[in-house]
C-alpha positions in Angstrom: -17.0 -25.3 -6.0 -15.7 -26.6 -9.3 -12.5 -25.2 -10.8 -14.2 -24.3 -14.0 -15.3 -21.6 -14.6 -12.7 -19.6 -12.5 -14.1 -18.3 -9.2 -13.3 -14.7 -10.0 -16.2 -14.8 -12.4 -18.5 -16.2 -9.8 -21.9 -14.4 -9.8 -22.9 -12.0 -7.0 -26.0 -14.1 -6.4 -23.9 -16.8 -4.8 -25.0 -17.5 -1.2 -23.3 -15.5 1.5 -21.9 -17.3 4.5 -22.3 -16.0 8.1 -19.1 -14.0 8.4 -19.4 -13.6 12.2 -19.7 -17.3 12.6 -16.8 -17.9 10.2 -14.7 -15.5 12.4 -15.6 -17.5 15.5 -14.6 -20.7 13.6 -11.2 -19.1 13.0 -10.9 -18.4 16.7 -11.9 -14.7 17.2 -14.8 -13.1 18.9 -16.2 -10.3 16.7 -15.5 -6.9 18.3 -15.2 -4.6 15.2 -18.2 -3.1 13.5 -19.0 -4.8 10.2 -20.2 -1.7 8.4 -18.2 -1.9 5.1 -19.6 -3.2 1.9 -17.9 -4.7 -1.2 -17.3 -1.4 -2.9 -16.0 0.1 0.3 -13.6 -2.8 0.7 -12.3 -2.3 -2.9 -12.1 1.4 -2.3 -9.7 1.1 0.6 -7.2 -0.9 -1.3 -7.6 1.4 -4.4 -7.1 4.4 -2.1 -4.0 2.9 -0.6 -2.4 2.0 -3.9 -3.3 5.6 -5.0 -1.7 6.2 -8.4 -1.9 10.0 -7.6 0.3 9.4 -4.7 2.8 6.7 -5.7 3.2 7.7 -9.3 3.5 11.4 -8.5 5.8 11.2 -5.5 8.3 8.9 -7.2 8.0 10.4 -10.7 11.2 12.3 -10.2 13.0 9.2 -9.1 11.8 7.5 -12.3 13.1 10.3 -14.5 16.7 9.6 -13.4 16.6 5.8 -12.9 15.9 4.7 -16.4 13.7 7.6 -17.6 10.5 7.3 -19.7 11.2 3.8 -21.1 11.6 2.2 -17.7 8.7 4.1 -16.2 6.2 3.1 -18.9 7.3 -0.4 -19.7 8.2 -1.1 -16.1 4.7 -0.1 -15.1 3.2 -2.6 -17.6 5.5 -5.4 -16.5 5.3 -4.8 -12.8 1.6 -4.4 -12.9 1.2 -7.8 -14.5 3.3 -9.5 -11.9 1.6 -7.7 -9.1 -1.8 -8.8 -10.4 -0.5 -12.4 -10.0 0.5 -11.6 -6.4 -2.9 -10.1 -5.8 -4.9 -13.0 -7.2 -2.9 -15.5 -5.3 -3.2 -13.5 -2.1 -6.9 -13.0 -2.6 -7.4 -16.8 -2.7 -5.8 -17.1 0.7 -7.7 -14.1 2.0 -11.0 -15.8 1.1 -10.1 -18.8 3.3 -8.9 -16.6 6.2 -10.8 -13.3 6.3 -9.4 -11.8 9.5 -7.8 -8.4 10.4 -4.5 -10.2 11.0 -4.6 -11.1 7.3 -1.1 -12.1 6.2 0.4 -13.2 9.5 -2.7 -15.1 10.4 -2.6 -16.9 7.1 1.1 -17.8 7.5 0.5 -19.0 11.1 -2.3 -21.3 10.0 -0.5 -22.6 7.0 3.1 -22.8 8.3 3.2 -22.5 12.0 3.8 -19.9 14.7 7.3 -18.7 13.5 6.1 -18.2 10.0 3.2 -16.1 11.3 5.5 -14.2 13.7 8.0 -13.0 11.0 5.3 -12.4 8.4 3.5 -10.2 10.9 6.6 -8.1 11.7 7.4 -7.7 8.0 3.8 -6.7 7.2 3.8 -4.2 10.1 7.1 -2.7 8.9 5.7 -2.3 5.4 2.4 -0.8 6.5 4.1 1.8 8.8 6.6 2.6 6.1 3.7 3.1 3.8 2.1 5.7 6.1 5.4 7.5 6.3 6.0 7.4 2.6 2.5 8.5 1.6 2.1 11.3 4.1 5.6 12.6 3.7 4.9 12.7 -0.1 1.7 14.7 0.6 3.8 17.1 2.7 6.2 17.6 -0.2 3.4 18.4 -2.6 1.7 20.6 0.0 5.0 22.5 0.4 5.2 22.9 -3.4 1.6 24.3 -3.5 2.3 26.8 -0.7 5.5 27.9 -2.5 3.5 28.6 -5.7 0.7 30.4 -4.0 2.5 32.4 -1.3 6.3 32.0 -1.8 6.5 29.7 1.2 10.0 28.1 1.5 9.4 24.3 2.1 12.6 23.6 4.1 13.0 20.1 5.5 12.0 21.4 8.9 8.8 22.9 7.6 8.1 19.8 5.5 8.3 17.8 8.7 5.8 20.1 10.4 3.4 19.7 7.5 3.9 15.9 7.6 3.1 15.8 11.3 -0.1 17.8 10.8 -1.2 15.4 8.1 -0.5 12.5 10.4 -2.6 14.2 13.1 -5.5 14.7 10.6 -5.5 11.1 9.6 -5.4 9.8 13.2 -8.4 12.1 14.0 -10.4 10.9 11.0 -9.8 7.3 11.9 -11.0 7.7 15.4 -14.6 8.4 14.2 -15.0 4.7 13.1 -14.9 2.5 10.0 -18.1 4.0 8.6 -16.5 7.4 8.0 -13.3 5.6 6.7 -15.5 3.7 4.2 -17.3 6.8 3.0 -14.1 8.7 2.5 -12.6 5.8 0.6 -15.6 5.6 -1.7 -15.2 9.3 -2.4 -11.5 8.6 -3.0 -12.2 6.2 -5.8 -14.0 8.8 -7.9 -11.6 11.5 -6.9 -8.7 9.4 -8.2 -10.3 8.4 -11.4 -11.7 11.9 -12.0 -8.3 13.5 -11.1 -6.4 11.2 -13.5 -8.9 12.0 -16.3 -8.6 15.7 -15.6 -4.8 15.8 -15.5 -4.4 13.6 -18.6 -7.0 15.5 -20.5 -5.5 18.9 -19.7 -1.9 17.7 -20.5 -3.1 16.2 -23.8 -4.9 19.3 -25.0 -3.2 22.4 -23.6 0.5 22.1 -24.4 1.5 23.3 -27.9 4.4 20.8 -27.9 4.4 17.2 -26.8 7.2 14.6 -26.6 7.2 12.0 -29.4 6.0 8.4 -28.8 9.6 7.3 -29.5 10.8 9.5 -26.6 8.1 8.4 -24.2 8.5 4.6 -24.9 12.2 4.3 -25.7 14.2 7.1 -24.1 16.5 5.8 -21.4 18.0 8.2 -18.9 20.6 7.3 -16.3 21.7 9.8 -13.6 22.3 7.4 -10.8 26.1 7.1 -11.2 25.9 3.4 -12.0 27.0 2.3 -15.5 25.1 -0.9 -16.0 21.8 -0.2 -17.7 20.2 -3.4 -16.5 21.0 -2.5 -12.9 19.6 1.0 -13.4 16.4 -0.3 -15.0 15.9 -2.7 -12.2 16.2 0.0 -9.6 13.8 2.1 -11.6 11.1 -0.4 -11.1 10.7 0.9 -7.6 8.3 3.6 -8.9 5.8 1.0 -10.0 6.4 -1.6 -7.3 6.0 1.1 -4.6 2.8 2.3 -6.1 1.4 -1.2 -6.3 1.6 -1.7 -2.5 -1.0 -1.7 0.2 -3.8 -3.9 -1.5 -3.7 -6.1 1.6 -5.8 -3.3 3.2 -8.9 -5.2 1.9 -7.8 -8.2 3.9 -7.0 -6.2 7.0 -10.5 -4.6 6.9 -12.2 -8.0 6.3 -13.6 -8.2 9.9 -15.4 -5.0 9.1 -16.7 -6.0 5.7 -20.0 -7.7 4.7 -19.5 -11.1 2.9 -15.8 -10.7 3.5 -14.8 -14.1 2.2 -15.7 -12.9 -1.3 -15.7 -9.1 -1.0 -12.2 -8.8 0.4 -10.7 -11.1 -2.2 -12.5 -9.2 -5.0 -11.4 -5.9 -3.5 -7.7 -6.9 -3.7 -7.9 -7.9 -7.4 -10.1 -5.1 -8.6 -8.0 -2.4 -6.9 -4.9 -3.7 -8.7 -6.3 -3.9 -12.3 -8.1 -0.6 -12.1 -4.9 1.1 -10.8 -2.9 -0.6 -13.5 -4.9 0.9 -16.3 -5.4 4.4 -14.7 -1.7 4.6 -13.6 -0.5 3.9 -17.1 -2.6 6.7 -18.5 -1.3 9.1 -15.8 2.4 8.3 -16.4 2.0 8.5 -20.2 0.1 11.8 -19.9 2.8 13.3 -17.7 5.7 12.1 -19.8 4.2 13.3 -23.1 3.7 16.8 -21.6 7.3 17.3 -20.4 8.6 20.6 -21.9 12.1 20.7 -20.4 13.5 17.3 -19.2 16.5 18.7 -17.4 14.4 21.3 -15.5 11.7 18.7 -14.7 14.1 16.0 -13.4 16.0 18.6 -11.3 12.9 20.1 -9.7 12.0 19.4 -6.1 8.6 18.2 -7.2 8.8 17.2 -10.9 5.1 16.9 -11.7 4.6 20.4 -10.4 7.2 21.6 -12.8 5.3 20.0 -15.7 2.1 21.7 -14.5 3.9 25.1 -14.3 5.4 24.7 -17.8 2.1 23.8 -19.3 -0.4 25.9 -17.3 1.4 28.6 -15.4 1.3 29.1 -11.7 -2.5 29.3 -11.1 -3.3 26.2 -13.3 -0.4 24.3 -11.7 -1.7 25.1 -8.2 -5.2 23.8 -9.1 -3.8 20.5 -10.3 -1.6 20.2 -7.3 -4.6 20.5 -5.1 -6.2 17.6 -6.9 -3.1 15.5 -6.3 -2.8 16.6 -2.6 -6.4 15.6 -1.9 -5.8 12.2 -3.5 -2.7 11.7 -1.3 -4.6 12.7 1.8 -7.3 10.1 0.9 -4.5 7.5 0.4 -2.8 8.2 3.7 -6.1 8.1 5.6 -6.8 4.6 4.2 -3.3 3.4 5.0 -3.7 4.5 8.6 -6.9 2.4 8.8 -5.2 -0.7 7.4 -2.0 -0.3 9.6 -4.0 0.2 12.7 -6.0 -3.0 12.1 -2.8 -4.9 11.7 -1.5 -3.4 15.0 -4.8 -4.4 16.7 -4.8 -7.9 15.3 -1.1 -8.5 16.1 -1.7 -7.2 19.7 -4.8 -9.4 20.0 -2.5 -12.4 19.6 0.0 -10.8 22.1 2.8 -10.3 19.5 3.7 -6.6 20.3 5.2 -5.1 23.4 2.3 -3.6 25.4 -0.3 -5.7 23.5 -2.8 -5.2 26.3 -3.0 -1.5 25.4 -2.8 -1.6 21.6 -5.6 -4.2 21.3 -8.2 -2.0 23.1 -11.3 -1.1 21.1 -13.5 2.0 21.7 -16.9 0.9 23.0 -18.5 3.9 21.2 -17.0 3.6 17.7 -15.7 0.0 17.8 -12.3 1.4 16.6 -8.9 0.3 17.9 -8.0 3.8 19.1 -4.5 3.1 20.7 -3.5 1.2 17.6 -4.3 4.2 15.4 -2.1 6.5 17.6 0.8 3.9 17.6 0.6 3.6 13.8 0.9 7.4 13.1 3.5 7.8 15.9 5.9 5.2 14.6 5.4 6.5 11.0 6.5 9.9 12.2 9.7 8.4 13.6 10.5 6.6 10.3 10.5 10.0 8.5 12.8 11.8 10.9 16.0 11.0 8.8 14.4 13.1 6.0 15.4 16.1 8.1 19.1 15.3 7.4 19.4 13.2 4.3 18.0 14.1 0.8 17.8 10.4 -0.1 16.0 9.4 3.1 12.6 9.6 1.4 13.6 7.1 -1.2 14.7 4.8 1.6 11.4 5.1 3.3 9.6 4.1 0.1 12.0 1.1 -0.2 11.2 0.2 3.4 7.6 -0.1 2.4 8.4 -2.3 -0.6 10.9 -4.7 1.0 8.8 -4.9 4.2 5.4 -5.6 2.8 6.1 -7.4 -0.5 7.8 -10.4 1.1 4.9 -10.6 3.6 2.6 -11.0 0.6 4.6 -13.9 -0.8 5.0 -15.9 2.5 1.3 -17.0 2.8 1.2 -17.7 -1.0 4.3 -19.9 -0.7 2.9 -21.7 2.3 -0.4 -22.3 0.5 1.6 -23.9 -2.4 3.6 -26.0 0.1 0.5 -27.2 1.8 -1.0 -28.6 -1.4 -4.3 -30.3 -0.8 -4.2 -29.5 2.9 -5.2 -25.9 2.0 -8.9 -25.6 2.1 -9.9 -22.7 -0.2 -12.7 -20.3 0.5 -15.5 -19.3 -1.8 -13.2 -17.2 -4.0 -10.6 -19.5 -5.7 -8.3 -19.6 -8.7 -9.0 -23.3 -9.3 -6.5 -24.9 -11.7 -4.7 -21.6 -12.1 -3.8 -21.5 -8.4 -0.3 -23.1 -8.6 1.1 -21.4 -11.7 -0.1 -18.0 -10.6 1.1 -18.6 -7.1 4.7 -19.6 -8.2 4.9 -16.6 -10.5 4.0 -14.4 -7.5 6.6 -16.0 -5.2 9.4 -15.8 -7.7 8.7 -12.1 -8.6 8.6 -11.2 -4.9 12.0 -12.8 -4.3 13.5 -10.8 -7.2 12.2 -7.4 -6.3 13.1 -7.9 -2.6 16.7 -8.3 -3.6 16.6 -5.4 -6.1 15.3 -2.9 -3.5 17.9 -3.7 -1.0 20.6 -2.5 -3.4 22.1 1.0 -3.3 20.3 3.4 -5.6 23.1 5.9 -6.3 26.8 5.7 -6.9 29.1 6.4 -5.2 27.6 5.0 -2.0 28.0 7.4 0.9 26.2 8.2 4.1 23.9 10.5 2.1 23.2 8.0 -0.7 23.1 4.8 1.3 19.9 2.7 0.9 19.0 2.5 4.6 16.0 0.3 3.8 18.2 -2.8 4.1 19.3 -1.6 7.5 15.7 -1.0 8.6 14.8 -4.5 7.4 17.7 -6.1 9.3 16.9 -4.2 12.5 13.2 -5.2 12.4 14.2 -8.9 11.8 16.7 -8.7 14.7 14.1 -7.1 17.0 11.5 -9.7 15.9 13.9 -12.5 16.7 14.9 -11.1 20.1 11.2 -10.4 21.0 10.3 -13.9 19.9 12.2 -15.4 22.8 10.4 -13.0 25.2 6.9 -13.3 23.8 6.7 -16.9 22.4 5.0 -18.1 25.6 2.1 -15.7 25.2 1.9 -15.2 21.4 -0.5 -17.5 19.6 -3.4 -17.4 17.2 -6.4 -19.2 18.6 -7.5 -22.5 17.1 -11.1 -22.2 18.0 -13.4 -20.0 20.0 -16.4 -22.2 20.4 -20.0 -20.9 19.8 -20.0 -17.9 22.1 -22.1 -15.1 20.7 -21.4 -11.4 20.9 -23.6 -9.7 23.4 -24.1 -6.4 21.6 -25.6 -6.3 18.1 -24.6 -3.7 15.5 -27.7 -2.2 13.9 -26.1 0.4 11.6 -26.3 -0.1 7.8 -23.5 -1.2 5.5 -21.8 1.4 3.4 
């Protein structure tokens, strides 16, 4: 394919390759059900990004780490850089459409060790995302119950709600990818409709709105740090955390029709649609703030905005909209993480791989991988019982785990030069400049989100994300020496055909 015009404008009428045969060429026998279409693939990444989850759960964090100015302008800037990451990653995904996604790409382009560490970083980020998303949903659920029935959402009860949400998501994922795809398709319209509803109400109902000058220039620092540049950098976590998880399209590629194109498009489309809708949501919330101090000090700041504008009943209704979106998001993230566990185990990278790679003959779903994903996510959130800053650390774990994993295959593709053979979706002449922008931005934000977020730094305010990252890298290194003899991605699988055919339609 020529480099002009750009491949992302390639018409849908382009011939589709045999994805099952392509998977065999990459070394894997198809065992998962290919029942997801292009929209479903986009929908899973859009659902995982989930502006009604990320923006809402970290909105209070944004109010004190830079305030409105950093939230709004940070969203614009971070979104642009993330779009570069997404486009560069989509190009590599088109060449290697497997459930292993990032680590498989790194393995093929850089060698076994590159693949190994990329896989462990990706896994840390995905499991951290489940914990962050579902714990955020538990916080909002607790706020809803408090409004309706005076329920006291103590850390213990929040953990109970969190575990119930994890159980729900595990159960839904056991029914197969078809149900996951349907739920994700509903999720797209729920998110877009929810944002339109919330922004519309907050634009019309309040008698008083904040001024544009306040929304776009007001800087607020309640972190204890004096340097405004440092505070603004930390404040970018809200946007960068929200813009995570779009690799879900790649992880579901073995279950997607025409994955070499659909998965790449799914990544890019999920980012730019979220970018636009998320800006509208943040602006709508910030314009509607009635009492900044009360809002920033509330347990769930968006709920305080809803209460101030609509009263208890109206706030409860909008909270339900947000909670449902967060549940859609968490369900999609469990699907993505479980496929990563399955793929990594398929290549013998995890302890107990023989168990975690098992697939149900009835639903063609990696059932043990689903349970491992939610179980480990539950453990990650346990410190939230004891530390008020633990949730911020969990979200940072997600960012510093998964974001470097995005950059590694992009860097290796740039290093490979002409040895990289692009798939049908390619950036053409823009591949190198966009790729280098992506790599440099990832290096910057990885350092930023390892830094302490509050001053003074104590056991309660410590950013434990850097410790989690160090522990995972240490365990990955130790396990490498135990598993390097068995871990490998296949180079070819021959021409063996799958015995059973999947006759169900594509969602």
